C-alpha angles and dihedrals in degrees: 000000000000126000119210133184113216122201092202133031086227088072089067119073107256096217091050092048093047091049087061095040096050124195101283095090113039093188089060091061121114091241092058095048093044093052090050088058101039094048092052098245088116114039142117089266089056091049094255113107112181115237099164115180123220132181118204133194097202102309095335117105105232102172141353145183129207100231135172137185107228132203093188140014101246119128096021104098092209102099119224101151090118090055090053091050091050090053091048093050089051091050097251127123115242094185135101099049134161121245127190103204148107103263116253092354116112096189125119113250139143117299099173100057110198135170087224115036091214093052095121091166090065091044091054091046091053092050092045089050092050095050090041091052090050090055093046095049099039096250115159097217152350121239125193105199125201099350119174117264089247089065096054098086094057091044091052092044087055091057100256118147112241120221128197128215137162136241132170119242135175123225125201111229095188097285115180093207142342093279090057088055093048090049088072090061125091113258095257094048091046091054091049093052092048090048090053091053094043092054091057094045094047089051087065094249117150132186137220132183122223124189115229090240090058096051115108126205091259090052091052091049089059096044094043091048090056092048093046091050091054092047092049091052086060091049098255144087130242113273093227124047128226092261089061093055093045090052091047090053090052098044105028100019093139088059095051129080128181120195112198126196116211133189121191087353094303126112112248102164142008141188126203120213135182117214143189127187091276107024143049122208121199110213119156137020136181141166139182093236146335119308121173111260092345094125091054092047098046099041102032117015095040089049092050090048089052093048092051092048094048098038096243112163101204136044118186107186097187137274129316126356121126088199086078090071095071089051094059103270116135130208117262130177119251124191146212132179128212139197118190121191095209107079097206093051090045090055093048093048091048089057090046092050092051091056093041090052091056089050091051090051092051090047093051091049089052097049092041088063089060099054113124095239125116116250108282093019099083112152 
């Protein structure tokens, strides 16, 4: 068994990587990660230096981990800025650090890619390689972001500190149509959802779905312009550039969905989704101005409609946002796992995570009581 560190995902055979990654998580595919690198969204200059780990049996890829050396904490969605400040106050560098993640994608997916899911030997080898690389390169820590729950036992057994967080997801309970879904709401919440949708419809706004494979460069210019405008209003820029989305449409077009809102035949808003056979992932949204309830309709209700029509069982609309609760999304626990080289900081952060975890549990209990579902019909 040989462990290798790759400075580009292109150094790893795409078919071998995808055989490990599977089809459940489209953003874990080799094509996605390679486009992130080749279009410049992920690069040393951007603070994301690829350090992908691969375990080989001879020439056969047995296991792998998407890994990056980071010089900041942007684009991770697991917030450790306070940890970095604590290191700085104590006179220790927090950066660089190693992060196992899909860049700019806060969706749970496999981090310990293995040909056999129960191959704990490979999992241990990957984690040993990650912590060993951190020691060799002077990285303060290793962070496994948004692993699947099935991976938690081996992460904990390896001494990583597990952290809890919360997102809001929608689950399809076999609804025949959107009205079937709304029938599980209390009367007041059902009226509110219908009022949201009616406001958009009465404003003369219509929607169309476009597969990624059917998007032309001109189409992407429009969609990306809407997304970039919305990001700039918040004082930032989109994480991925237009070239990334165009490439994704060409190479993973069947895993990409764009929902466009139009008024008087002109595009006014758009949302970009990734999809697998069973799940939909809301990622980016943009509009040319404010329209009452349009964000809820484009990003949430249209996505739920699509999931019901196509039989998808899960809709993850993105991180944060308590406003999702009233639209039928329920709190779920998400996870991360952390290894810190400095033992005193590791001890302090372990105590912090224990308290934070209790707070997250109380928070989830609180928000769960405010879901729109009738008693006994909780999502």
